[in-house]
Each structure stands twice: as C-alpha cells, then as structure tokens.
Backbone as CSV, one residue per row, in Angstrom:
resi,resn,N_x,N_y,N_z,CA_x,CA_y,CA_z,C_x,C_y,C_z
1,UNK,-95.007,-20.779,7.874,-95.698,-22.030,8.163,-95.873,-22.842,6.884
2,UNK,-95.867,-24.152,7.048,-96.013,-25.045,5.909,-97.451,-25.050,5.400
3,UNK,-97.610,-24.780,4.122,-98.904,-24.914,3.462,-98.818,-26.160,2.592
4,UNK,-99.191,-27.314,3.166,-99.015,-28.599,2.491,-99.801,-28.655,1.190
5,UNK,-101.015,-28.154,1.204,-101.832,-28.183,-0.004,-101.201,-27.375,-1.136
6,UNK,-100.623,-26.220,-0.790,-99.981,-25.391,-1.799,-98.741,-26.096,-2.363
7,UNK,-97.955,-26.732,-1.493,-96.770,-27.449,-1.960,-97.176,-28.587,-2.892
8,UNK,-98.222,-29.333,-2.513,-98.706,-30.420,-3.368,-99.122,-29.884,-4.735
9,UNK,-99.824,-28.770,-4.725,-100.285,-28.170,-5.981,-99.107,-27.798,-6.869
10,UNK,-98.075,-27.194,-6.267,-96.886,-26.811,-7.034,-96.163,-28.030,-7.582
11,UNK,-96.023,-29.057,-6.751,-95.331,-30.272,-7.182,-96.061,-30.933,-8.344
12,UNK,-97.364,-31.096,-8.210,-98.139,-31.743,-9.265,-98.101,-30.948,-10.563
13,UNK,-98.163,-29.622,-10.441,-98.120,-28.778,-11.634,-96.794,-28.921,-12.360
14,UNK,-95.710,-28.966,-11.592,-94.391,-29.083,-12.211,-94.155,-30.467,-12.788
15,UNK,-94.668,-31.506,-12.122,-94.527,-32.854,-12.662,-95.292,-32.978,-13.972
16,UNK,-96.452,-32.330,-14.057,-97.218,-32.344,-15.305,-96.435,-31.657,-16.425
17,UNK,-95.831,-30.513,-16.115,-95.067,-29.785,-17.123,-93.848,-30.576,-17.592
18,UNK,-93.290,-31.372,-16.686,-92.042,-32.088,-16.981,-92.279,-33.561,-17.302
19,UNK,-93.484,-33.908,-17.706,-93.793,-35.319,-17.949,-92.895,-35.928,-19.019
20,UNK,-92.590,-35.160,-20.073,-91.716,-35.661,-21.130,-90.313,-35.912,-20.598
21,UNK,-89.807,-34.955,-19.803,-88.477,-35.100,-19.202,-88.410,-36.329,-18.294
22,UNK,-89.439,-36.527,-17.487,-89.455,-37.657,-16.552,-89.467,-38.978,-17.314
23,UNK,-90.271,-39.053,-18.364,-90.320,-40.275,-19.177,-88.959,-40.577,-19.780
24,UNK,-88.289,-39.549,-20.296,-86.969,-39.745,-20.888,-85.945,-40.152,-19.827
25,UNK,-86.010,-39.530,-18.665,-85.040,-39.831,-17.614,-85.174,-41.270,-17.139
26,UNK,-86.401,-41.785,-17.121,-86.626,-43.157,-16.676,-86.073,-44.177,-17.665
27,UNK,-85.884,-43.754,-18.911,-85.372,-44.673,-19.923,-83.848,-44.747,-19.934
28,UNK,-83.187,-43.848,-19.214,-81.726,-43.841,-19.174,-81.207,-44.995,-18.327
29,UNK,-80.069,-45.535,-18.721,-79.478,-46.647,-17.973,-78.569,-46.115,-16.874
30,UNK,-79.135,-45.331,-15.974,-78.400,-44.802,-14.833,-78.889,-45.484,-13.569
31,UNK,-78.013,-45.590,-12.594,-78.451,-46.101,-11.301,-79.425,-45.109,-10.677
32,UNK,-80.413,-45.621,-9.983,-81.444,-44.763,-9.405,-81.252,-44.638,-7.891
33,UNK,-81.528,-43.446,-7.394,-81.423,-43.166,-5.963,-82.538,-42.198,-5.589
34,UNK,-82.757,-42.042,-4.298,-83.774,-41.104,-3.812,-83.314,-40.521,-2.488
35,UNK,-83.739,-39.295,-2.221,-83.452,-38.644,-0.940,-84.760,-38.148,-0.346
36,UNK,-84.794,-38.033,0.975,-85.965,-37.514,1.670,-85.694,-36.085,2.120
37,UNK,-86.493,-35.153,1.609,-86.445,-33.768,2.077,-87.541,-33.644,3.119
38,UNK,-87.151,-33.806,4.387,-88.114,-33.841,5.496,-88.268,-32.448,6.093
39,UNK,-89.488,-31.921,6.036,-89.785,-30.573,6.502,-90.597,-30.620,7.790
40,UNK,-90.439,-29.591,8.614,-91.280,-29.451,9.807,-91.299,-27.993,10.233
41,UNK,-92.311,-27.641,10.995,-92.457,-26.277,11.507,-92.049,-26.210,12.974
42,UNK,-91.456,-25.082,13.352,-91.175,-24.797,14.767,-91.147,-23.291,14.937
43,UNK,-91.988,-22.782,15.841,-92.059,-21.343,16.106,-92.221,-20.518,14.823
44,UNK,-93.175,-20.945,14.008,-93.513,-20.239,12.766,-92.383,-20.207,11.747
45,UNK,-91.461,-21.142,11.847,-90.357,-21.261,10.890,-90.377,-22.666,10.306
46,UNK,-90.183,-22.773,8.989,-90.099,-24.078,8.344,-88.648,-24.516,8.275
47,UNK,-88.388,-25.710,8.772,-87.036,-26.276,8.800,-86.950,-27.497,7.891
48,UNK,-85.721,-27.820,7.484,-85.457,-29.019,6.706,-84.378,-29.829,7.416
49,UNK,-84.551,-31.149,7.456,-83.620,-32.042,8.156,-82.465,-32.406,7.234
50,UNK,-81.255,-32.255,7.745,-80.044,-32.575,6.990,-79.131,-33.456,7.835
51,UNK,-78.223,-34.142,7.171,-77.243,-34.964,7.881,-75.833,-34.606,7.421
52,UNK,-74.878,-34.909,8.273,-73.478,-34.832,7.873,-72.960,-36.252,7.790
53,UNK,-72.444,-36.615,6.633,-72.020,-37.991,6.396,-70.798,-38.348,7.245
54,UNK,-70.695,-39.615,7.570,-69.578,-40.102,8.380,-68.250,-39.901,7.652
55,UNK,-67.200,-39.662,8.420,-65.858,-39.532,7.857,-65.299,-40.887,7.439
56,UNK,-65.983,-41.970,7.794,-65.491,-43.309,7.478,-66.003,-43.831,6.146
57,UNK,-66.906,-43.095,5.512,-67.467,-43.554,4.254,-66.450,-43.422,3.117
58,UNK,-66.652,-44.245,2.094,-65.695,-44.270,0.967,-65.841,-43.042,0.073
59,UNK,-67.073,-42.558,-0.100,-67.313,-41.406,-0.967,-68.074,-40.309,-0.218
60,UNK,-67.832,-39.084,-0.619,-68.531,-37.912,-0.068,-68.463,-37.852,1.457
61,UNK,-67.358,-38.293,2.015,-67.215,-38.308,3.473,-67.270,-36.899,4.051
62,UNK,-67.998,-36.756,5.164,-68.086,-35.481,5.854,-68.961,-34.432,5.185
63,UNK,-69.607,-34.780,4.073,-70.435,-33.799,3.374,-71.846,-33.747,3.960
64,UNK,-72.496,-32.599,3.799,-73.873,-32.424,4.248,-74.813,-32.882,3.140
65,UNK,-75.833,-33.643,3.503,-76.765,-34.143,2.498,-78.115,-34.447,3.139
66,UNK,-79.078,-34.771,2.289,-80.350,-35.277,2.776,-80.228,-36.773,3.014
67,UNK,-80.999,-37.328,3.946,-81.006,-38.790,4.088,-81.434,-39.414,2.767
68,UNK,-80.752,-40.469,2.373,-81.122,-41.110,1.110,-80.064,-42.079,0.646
69,UNK,-80.327,-42.714,-0.486,-79.380,-43.681,-1.031,-79.949,-44.341,-2.273
70,UNK,-79.270,-45.387,-2.715,-79.647,-46.062,-3.951,-80.894,-46.925,-3.754
71,UNK,-81.663,-47.028,-4.823,-82.858,-47.865,-4.807,-82.468,-49.339,-4.831
72,UNK,-83.188,-50.151,-4.066,-83.061,-51.596,-4.163,-83.877,-52.073,-5.355
73,UNK,-83.545,-53.244,-5.912,-84.302,-53.762,-7.060,-85.798,-53.824,-6.762
74,UNK,-86.599,-53.298,-7.685,-88.044,-53.336,-7.545,-88.612,-52.324,-6.574
75,UNK,-87.767,-51.436,-6.065,-88.197,-50.457,-5.059,-88.423,-49.101,-5.717
76,UNK,-89.487,-48.417,-5.376,-89.748,-47.084,-5.905,-89.037,-46.007,-5.113
77,UNK,-89.057,-44.794,-5.644,-88.303,-43.707,-5.025,-88.829,-43.343,-3.638
78,UNK,-90.143,-43.355,-3.450,-90.701,-43.009,-2.139,-90.271,-44.029,-1.094
79,UNK,-90.375,-45.306,-1.442,-89.974,-46.362,-0.512,-88.486,-46.260,-0.189
80,UNK,-87.679,-45.949,-1.187,-86.231,-45.811,-0.970,-85.929,-44.668,-0.006
81,UNK,-86.527,-43.504,-0.251,-86.263,-42.332,0.588,-86.655,-42.586,2.040
82,UNK,-87.826,-43.201,2.244,-88.286,-43.484,3.609,-87.403,-44.534,4.276
83,UNK,-87.048,-45.570,3.532,-86.193,-46.634,4.100,-84.831,-46.088,4.506
84,UNK,-84.224,-45.299,3.617,-82.896,-44.772,3.903,-82.913,-43.808,5.095
85,UNK,-83.950,-42.986,5.191,-84.048,-42.074,6.338,-84.194,-42.858,7.636
86,UNK,-84.921,-43.967,7.565,-85.080,-44.805,8.756,-83.760,-45.466,9.127
87,UNK,-83.044,-45.965,8.119,-81.770,-46.644,8.376,-80.691,-45.677,8.860
88,UNK,-80.674,-44.464,8.314,-79.591,-43.530,8.611,-79.796,-42.759,9.912
89,UNK,-81.031,-42.287,10.147,-81.249,-41.435,11.329,-82.392,-41.921,12.217
90,UNK,-82.987,-43.065,11.863,-84.032,-43.623,12.717,-85.375,-42.934,12.606
91,UNK,-85.587,-42.161,11.528,-86.869,-41.480,11.335,-87.893,-42.499,10.836
92,UNK,-88.827,-42.853,11.693,-89.827,-43.871,11.362,-90.769,-43.344,10.278
93,UNK,-90.980,-44.123,9.207,-91.883,-43.680,8.138,-93.289,-43.332,8.616
94,UNK,-93.710,-43.895,9.749,-95.060,-43.598,10.239,-95.193,-42.152,10.699
95,UNK,-94.061,-41.464,10.860,-94.094,-40.056,11.271,-93.809,-39.107,10.109
96,UNK,-93.862,-39.637,8.887,-93.607,-38.805,7.706,-94.808,-38.871,6.769
97,UNK,-95.365,-37.727,6.456,-96.428,-37.637,5.463,-95.798,-37.204,4.141
98,UNK,-95.763,-38.107,3.178,-95.179,-37.789,1.872,-96.147,-36.896,1.109
99,UNK,-95.642,-35.774,0.612,-96.506,-34.832,-0.105,-96.196,-34.756,-1.590
100,UNK,-95.159,-35.442,-2.037,-94.873,-35.473,-3.469,-93.390,-35.600,-3.754
101,UNK,-93.059,-35.581,-5.035,-91.672,-35.720,-5.474,-91.340,-34.654,-6.506
102,UNK,-90.056,-34.367,-6.609,-89.553,-33.539,-7.689,-89.101,-34.454,-8.819
103,UNK,-88.886,-33.880,-9.990,-88.354,-34.666,-11.103,-86.936,-35.120,-10.771
104,UNK,-86.509,-36.283,-11.295,-85.151,-36.765,-11.024,-84.094,-35.768,-11.483
105,UNK,-83.005,-35.706,-10.740,-81.852,-34.897,-11.129,-80.647,-35.804,-11.253
106,UNK,-79.758,-35.455,-12.166,-78.612,-36.307,-12.457,-77.357,-35.815,-11.745
107,UNK,-76.510,-36.754,-11.370,-75.223,-36.416,-10.777,-74.115,-36.896,-11.702
108,UNK,-72.919,-36.369,-11.491,-71.805,-36.755,-12.335,-71.212,-38.100,-11.922
109,UNK,-71.787,-38.715,-10.885,-71.414,-40.091,-10.535,-72.423,-41.071,-11.130
110,UNK,-73.160,-40.598,-12.148,-74.077,-41.437,-12.933,-75.239,-41.972,-12.104
111,UNK,-75.852,-41.074,-11.341,-77.047,-41.401,-10.574,-78.201,-40.504,-11.020
112,UNK,-79.388,-41.072,-11.066,-80.609,-40.305,-11.250,-81.285,-40.242,-9.883
113,UNK,-81.268,-39.074,-9.263,-81.727,-38.914,-7.876,-83.120,-38.273,-7.856
114,UNK,-84.083,-38.964,-7.252,-85.431,-38.418,-7.107,-85.606,-37.839,-5.705
115,UNK,-85.870,-36.555,-5.586,-86.134,-35.950,-4.267,-87.592,-36.186,-3.867
116,UNK,-87.801,-36.706,-2.677,-89.130,-36.962,-2.145,-89.367,-35.998,-0.992
117,UNK,-90.438,-35.232,-1.063,-90.756,-34.273,-0.009,-91.726,-34.887,0.989
118,UNK,-91.439,-34.674,2.266,-92.312,-35.176,3.312,-92.369,-34.215,4.483
119,UNK,-93.444,-34.280,5.230,-93.615,-33.454,6.426,-93.564,-34.356,7.652
120,UNK,-92.725,-33.999,8.613,-92.630,-34.759,9.868,-93.798,-34.349,10.760
121,UNK,-94.600,-35.322,11.172,-95.738,-35.022,12.052,-95.585,-35.796,13.360
122,UNK,-96.336,-35.405,14.362,-96.228,-36.055,15.661,-94.831,-35.952,16.238
123,UNK,-94.250,-34.743,16.142,-92.846,-34.566,16.516,-92.549,-35.014,17.950
124,UNK,-93.506,-34.856,18.846,-93.272,-35.219,20.252,-93.019,-36.708,20.426
125,UNK,-93.478,-37.513,19.460,-93.313,-38.965,19.568,-92.127,-39.487,18.759
126,UNK,-91.474,-38.606,17.995,-90.377,-39.031,17.133,-89.093,-39.184,17.953
127,UNK,-88.462,-40.332,17.794,-87.172,-40.589,18.449,-86.176,-41.001,17.365
128,UNK,-85.145,-40.192,17.180,-84.135,-40.490,16.169,-83.052,-41.386,16.737
129,UNK,-82.426,-42.150,15.853,-81.308,-43.023,16.231,-80.299,-42.987,15.091
130,UNK,-79.193,-42.291,15.290,-78.212,-42.111,14.222,-77.416,-43.382,13.999
131,UNK,-77.285,-43.777,12.733,-76.431,-44.886,12.339,-75.020,-44.337,12.161
132,UNK,-74.159,-44.577,13.139,-72.817,-43.984,13.136,-71.957,-44.434,11.962
133,UNK,-72.297,-45.557,11.353,-71.527,-46.022,10.198,-71.744,-45.132,8.979
134,UNK,-72.883,-44.441,8.940,-73.213,-43.624,7.778,-73.304,-42.138,8.081
135,UNK,-73.705,-41.784,9.299,-73.989,-40.395,9.643,-73.240,-40.003,10.907
136,UNK,-72.613,-38.816,10.875,-71.931,-38.333,12.076,-72.789,-37.335,12.853
137,UNK,-73.650,-36.581,12.130,-74.500,-35.585,12.787,-75.811,-35.457,12.028
138,UNK,-76.860,-35.088,12.762,-78.136,-34.726,12.149,-78.532,-33.368,12.709
139,UNK,-79.043,-32.491,11.849,-79.421,-31.157,12.292,-80.498,-30.625,11.357
140,UNK,-81.044,-29.490,11.675,-82.049,-28.855,10.827,-81.699,-27.386,10.649
141,UNK,-82.047,-26.837,9.496,-81.827,-25.413,9.270,-83.062,-24.827,8.595
142,UNK,-83.280,-23.526,8.753,-84.450,-22.886,8.136,-84.400,-23.014,6.619
143,UNK,-85.505,-23.394,6.027,-85.552,-23.571,4.581,-85.348,-22.241,3.853
144,UNK,-85.707,-21.134,4.497,-85.638,-19.823,3.847,-84.215,-19.412,3.481
145,UNK,-83.201,-19.990,4.146,-81.832,-19.554,3.836,-81.456,-19.890,2.395
146,UNK,-82.123,-20.900,1.827,-81.779,-21.317,0.469,-82.447,-20.459,-0.601
147,UNK,-83.191,-19.432,-0.167,-83.763,-18.461,-1.093,-83.105,-17.097,-0.927
148,UNK,-82.113,-17.018,-0.046,-81.491,-15.747,0.324,-80.166,-15.563,-0.423
149,UNK,-80.169,-14.652,-1.391,-78.971,-14.435,-2.206,-77.791,-13.941,-1.380
150,UNK,-78.068,-13.273,-0.247,-76.979,-12.756,0.581,-76.216,-13.873,1.287
151,UNK,-76.816,-15.066,1.355,-76.170,-16.198,2.025,-75.548,-17.183,1.051
152,UNK,-75.750,-16.941,-0.246,-75.268,-17.881,-1.263,-73.967,-17.404,-1.879
153,UNK,-73.039,-18.336,-2.029,-71.844,-18.075,-2.826,-71.734,-19.216,-3.820
154,UNK,-71.039,-19.003,-4.903,-71.036,-20.044,-5.920,-69.834,-19.910,-6.826
155,UNK,-69.658,-20.920,-7.640,-68.635,-20.850,-8.679,-69.020,-21.801,-9.804
156,UNK,-68.508,-21.519,-10.979,-68.730,-22.403,-12.108,-67.698,-23.525,-12.060
157,UNK,-68.167,-24.732,-12.248,-67.309,-25.910,-12.161,-67.353,-26.654,-13.486
158,UNK,-66.192,-27.052,-13.977,-66.119,-27.857,-15.191,-65.736,-29.275,-14.822
159,UNK,-66.549,-30.233,-15.251,-66.284,-31.638,-14.972,-65.577,-32.244,-16.171
160,UNK,-64.404,-32.793,-15.926,-63.631,-33.395,-17.011,-64.369,-34.601,-17.563
161,UNK,-64.732,-34.531,-18.809,-65.415,-35.638,-19.484,-65.268,-35.412,-20.971
162,UNK,-65.867,-36.281,-21.752,-65.790,-36.115,-23.196,-66.470,-34.822,-23.638
163,UNK,-67.347,-34.292,-22.769,-68.073,-33.074,-23.126,-67.596,-31.845,-22.350
164,UNK,-66.677,-32.029,-21.381,-66.226,-30.926,-20.532,-67.417,-30.112,-20.016
165,UNK,-68.289,-30.776,-19.293,-69.527,-30.167,-18.828,-69.258,-29.091,-17.781
166,UNK,-69.931,-27.971,-17.916,-69.802,-26.892,-16.942,-71.145,-26.636,-16.274
167,UNK,-71.113,-26.437,-14.965,-72.345,-26.143,-14.252,-72.046,-25.193,-13.100
168,UNK,-73.125,-24.627,-12.569,-73.042,-23.646,-11.491,-73.233,-24.361,-10.160
169,UNK,-72.238,-24.293,-9.273,-72.340,-24.965,-7.981,-72.613,-23.947,-6.884
170,UNK,-73.712,-24.172,-6.172,-74.099,-23.289,-5.070,-73.428,-23.719,-3.769
171,UNK,-73.091,-22.727,-2.954,-72.558,-22.968,-1.617,-73.326,-22.117,-0.613
172,UNK,-73.757,-22.738,0.473,-74.351,-22.010,1.593,-73.578,-22.402,2.851
173,UNK,-73.155,-21.407,3.625,-72.476,-21.675,4.895,-73.452,-21.332,6.017
174,UNK,-73.948,-22.375,6.663,-74.978,-22.187,7.685,-74.369,-22.208,9.080
175,UNK,-74.583,-21.116,9.808,-74.138,-21.038,11.203,-75.235,-21.649,12.080
176,UNK,-75.003,-22.855,12.538,-75.993,-23.540,13.362,-75.817,-23.114,14.812
177,UNK,-76.859,-22.499,15.343,-76.842,-22.060,16.746,-77.929,-22.846,17.490
178,UNK,-77.533,-23.746,18.389,-78.519,-24.584,19.090,-79.551,-23.748,19.831
179,UNK,-80.797,-24.193,19.773,-81.867,-23.524,20.506,-81.970,-24.112,21.912
180,UNK,-82.120,-23.246,22.880,-82.158,-23.710,24.274,-83.568,-24.019,24.759
181,UNK,-84.579,-23.620,23.962,-85.948,-23.757,24.447,-86.687,-24.956,23.845
182,UNK,-85.970,-25.841,23.135,-86.634,-26.975,22.499,-86.831,-28.109,23.496
183,UNK,-87.916,-28.842,23.307,-88.204,-30.001,24.152,-88.545,-31.182,23.263
184,UNK,-88.456,-32.375,23.828,-88.755,-33.581,23.066,-87.517,-34.096,22.358
185,UNK,-87.479,-35.403,22.109,-86.303,-36.035,21.510,-85.987,-35.501,20.121
186,UNK,-87.019,-35.350,19.280,-86.776,-34.957,17.890,-86.222,-33.543,17.795
187,UNK,-86.911,-32.571,18.369,-86.449,-31.186,18.281,-85.106,-30.999,18.974
188,UNK,-84.888,-31.708,20.076,-83.596,-31.609,20.767,-82.473,-32.158,19.892
189,UNK,-82.785,-33.213,19.111,-81.769,-33.839,18.253,-81.390,-32.952,17.078
190,UNK,-82.380,-32.266,16.477,-82.099,-31.523,15.248,-81.909,-30.022,15.456
191,UNK,-82.381,-29.481,16.576,-82.246,-28.046,16.822,-81.489,-27.717,18.100
192,UNK,-81.255,-28.722,18.939,-80.543,-28.498,20.187,-79.094,-28.942,20.083
193,UNK,-78.587,-29.519,21.152,-77.216,-30.026,21.130,-76.272,-29.170,21.932
194,UNK,-74.952,-29.446,21.796,-73.932,-28.679,22.530,-74.072,-27.184,22.274
195,UNK,-73.686,-26.388,23.270,-73.925,-24.943,23.209,-73.130,-24.238,22.125
196,UNK,-72.020,-24.822,21.688,-71.182,-24.107,20.738,-71.840,-24.024,19.357
197,UNK,-71.531,-22.922,18.659,-72.029,-22.718,17.305,-71.241,-23.616,16.348
198,UNK,-71.931,-24.180,15.370,-71.269,-25.033,14.383,-71.572,-24.495,12.993
199,UNK,-70.587,-24.554,12.107,-70.804,-24.111,10.736,-70.857,-25.315,9.804
200,UNK,-71.853,-25.320,8.925,-71.998,-26.396,7.949,-71.915,-25.819,6.543
201,UNK,-71.180,-26.494,5.684,-71.125,-26.111,4.272,-72.104,-27.002,3.505
202,UNK,-73.087,-26.367,2.903,-74.121,-27.093,2.160,-73.968,-26.711,0.695
203,UNK,-73.659,-27.678,-0.147,-73.329,-27.328,-1.528,-73.754,-28.449,-2.481
204,UNK,-73.513,-28.189,-3.763,-73.755,-29.217,-4.771,-75.222,-29.581,-4.925
205,UNK,-75.480,-30.869,-5.135,-76.849,-31.339,-5.363,-77.753,-31.023,-4.178
206,UNK,-77.231,-31.167,-2.964,-78.052,-30.890,-1.777,-78.526,-29.446,-1.771
207,UNK,-77.638,-28.505,-2.058,-78.026,-27.097,-2.102,-79.024,-26.850,-3.225
208,UNK,-78.800,-27.466,-4.376,-79.691,-27.265,-5.518,-81.103,-27.750,-5.199
209,UNK,-81.200,-28.905,-4.543,-82.511,-29.442,-4.184,-83.204,-28.556,-3.154
210,UNK,-82.442,-28.069,-2.181,-83.029,-27.214,-1.147,-83.553,-25.913,-1.745
211,UNK,-82.862,-25.394,-2.760,-83.274,-24.140,-3.397,-84.644,-24.284,-4.045
212,UNK,-84.869,-25.396,-4.732,-86.079,-25.507,-5.555,-87.209,-26.290,-4.908
213,UNK,-86.966,-26.931,-3.743,-87.961,-27.874,-3.231,-89.258,-27.213,-2.803
214,UNK,-89.217,-25.939,-2.434,-90.424,-25.266,-1.968,-91.272,-24.730,-3.123
215,UNK,-90.712,-24.814,-4.343,-91.471,-24.384,-5.504,-91.456,-22.890,-5.751
216,UNK,-90.646,-22.155,-4.990,-90.559,-20.717,-5.179,-89.305,-20.373,-5.985
217,UNK,-89.399,-19.472,-6.961,-88.211,-19.085,-7.725,-87.173,-18.437,-6.813
218,UNK,-85.910,-18.755,-7.055,-84.803,-18.134,-6.322,-83.849,-17.523,-7.335
219,UNK,-83.373,-16.318,-7.067,-82.504,-15.616,-8.012,-81.131,-15.413,-7.377
220,UNK,-80.113,-15.941,-8.056,-78.727,-15.767,-7.620,-77.923,-15.299,-8.824
221,UNK,-77.228,-14.180,-8.672,-76.399,-13.623,-9.743,-77.207,-13.473,-11.034
222,UNK,-78.435,-12.958,-10.892,-79.328,-12.672,-12.029,-79.779,-13.921,-12.784
223,UNK,-79.609,-15.088,-12.191,-80.105,-16.330,-12.786,-81.224,-16.866,-11.905
224,UNK,-82.343,-17.247,-12.511,-83.490,-17.740,-11.762,-83.490,-19.263,-11.736
225,UNK,-83.674,-19.813,-10.540,-83.707,-21.262,-10.350,-85.106,-21.660,-9.890
226,UNK,-85.683,-22.645,-10.565,-87.008,-23.148,-10.217,-87.003,-24.663,-10.332
227,UNK,-88.131,-25.295,-9.998,-88.215,-26.754,-10.157,-88.116,-27.156,-11.615
228,UNK,-88.462,-26.240,-12.523,-88.349,-26.539,-13.953,-86.949,-26.260,-14.483
229,UNK,-86.203,-25.434,-13.807,-84.833,-25.128,-14.234,-83.926,-25.052,-13.004
230,UNK,-83.692,-26.196,-12.329,-82.929,-26.197,-11.082,-81.462,-25.842,-11.257
231,UNK,-80.982,-25.850,-12.493,-79.603,-25.442,-12.743,-79.549,-24.106,-13.472
232,UNK,-80.698,-23.413,-13.498,-80.736,-22.138,-14.189,-80.936,-22.289,-15.681
233,UNK,-81.267,-23.494,-16.127,-81.546,-23.721,-17.534,-82.641,-24.776,-17.634
234,UNK,-83.144,-24.999,-18.814,-84.208,-25.969,-18.995,-83.730,-27.364,-18.642
235,UNK,-84.514,-28.066,-17.810,-84.143,-29.416,-17.394,-83.971,-30.359,-18.573
236,UNK,-84.737,-30.125,-19.648,-84.673,-31.024,-20.791,-83.249,-31.113,-21.351
237,UNK,-82.472,-30.032,-21.206,-81.106,-30.040,-21.731,-80.227,-31.085,-21.040
238,UNK,-80.590,-31.445,-19.806,-79.770,-32.397,-19.065,-79.865,-33.804,-19.637
239,UNK,-80.978,-34.110,-20.306,-81.159,-35.443,-20.863,-80.057,-35.773,-21.863
240,UNK,-79.645,-34.777,-22.618,-78.659,-35.005,-23.678,-77.342,-35.498,-23.100
241,UNK,-76.788,-34.740,-22.119,-75.492,-35.159,-21.595,-75.617,-36.364,-20.680
242,UNK,-76.758,-36.507,-19.974,-76.935,-37.665,-19.103,-76.953,-38.952,-19.917
243,UNK,-77.508,-38.900,-21.109,-77.576,-40.087,-21.958,-76.215,-40.496,-22.494
244,UNK,-75.223,-39.610,-22.367,-73.879,-39.899,-22.877,-72.893,-40.222,-21.773
245,UNK,-73.350,-40.215,-20.528,-72.430,-40.465,-19.406,-72.003,-41.930,-19.389
C-alpha cells in the first residue's frame, strides 16, 4: 500500500541532500522536460501508469515511457508533467495529488528531465482518453517489479561522443496479464483490456526512474541504485559530462 507521507519524507530528504546538484543542473543550458510518475493502489498492490509511444512519432517510436514532454516557456516541471499527462492520456490533473519530485536526470538527447510523483485519487471518476497521435497504449504494472533483480537484465552502453560516455542500461520485460475483475473506466483502461497477454520492454531512462522513484535502494549485479545514485554512482558526476554536451 502507498504510504504517501513516507514517500514525501524520502523525497524531501533526498532533495535536501542534492540541493547543490539541483542548483548546478538548473544552470545548464539544456532543454527542460518533465514526466509524471502516476501511482495508485489496487488490491494491496502499488501500480505505476505507463504508456507505449505511437509508431508514428519521429523519435522513440513504440517505446514505453511515462507521460511527459518538454516544458513550455515559463512553465514549471509540475505543470508540465500534469499538462502532458492530460494531453497524452486524458488524466485530469484534478485526480492527481502531487507528492513531490526527484532531482533532474539528463538524457543523451540533451534534456534535463524532472520526474514528478503523483497519486491518482478518485479512481472511479477517472476517465482516460488516449491521444492516438502520441500514444498507442496505456497500461499499469506493479511498481515492485523494478526492485526485483530476477526480472532485470542489463548491459553497458557506450554513447559515441567526445567523451565516449558509458552507462548501465536496465531492461525489464513485463508480461502484462489483463485482470478480469476490474471495474470502472480507469482500472479497466490500465489493468484490463483484451484477454491476450502482452509483453512490454521497459528500459533506459524510464526503467531508471521506476527503480528509484519509491526511494528504496535496489541492487542489480552488486550495484546499488538510489535516488542519490540512480546510475549506480554519485549524481554529482553527471554534471561534468552534461555541461559538455
């Protein structure tokens, strides 16, 4: 079950520890983006809402991700995450209680992405509407799978650049099995659907965010990942290469 107060406490504690990193990241001339990590409970299990991007998009087509996108001028990360979730899957901000944010994380496409955590409330009244231009599917999976080393596979990836940056990329293959006992538009949309089992590959930044968003350490291949070290190393080290992108 979701302990919102505990999650808030963990988020605030980590933001305090990373205040120097956050200040430095805000000074970088990178494009800013935000994603919404929307959590909810069902039958004593905590789930997270994910989308599969449309095959018609120019970049990252068909990939699994959190709802989100680039910030508009003068817009903060929370407003961006809520707006994008509303535009992409029809999740009305009035049904999301924002509980905090993680520190920004950098991508190799020169984005500083702020993850915003929220809890979906009033599920019986939530009606989703998928924007087919951006999203092909919306679904939910148990958050606990991202702490399970038996479900994680990974490889080291080197990005061709002036620095030949190497990082650890996580992969999770989630077997989505629709639940037959769900009722209401929201739960039917994210946990129900056609009877056949579907497999989703969740990797890269999305997997990294899912691993650390609950604030619990996760260990894969003897490396510990936390909100302070989401790549298995000190976040402060990322400032150096991000400033040179």
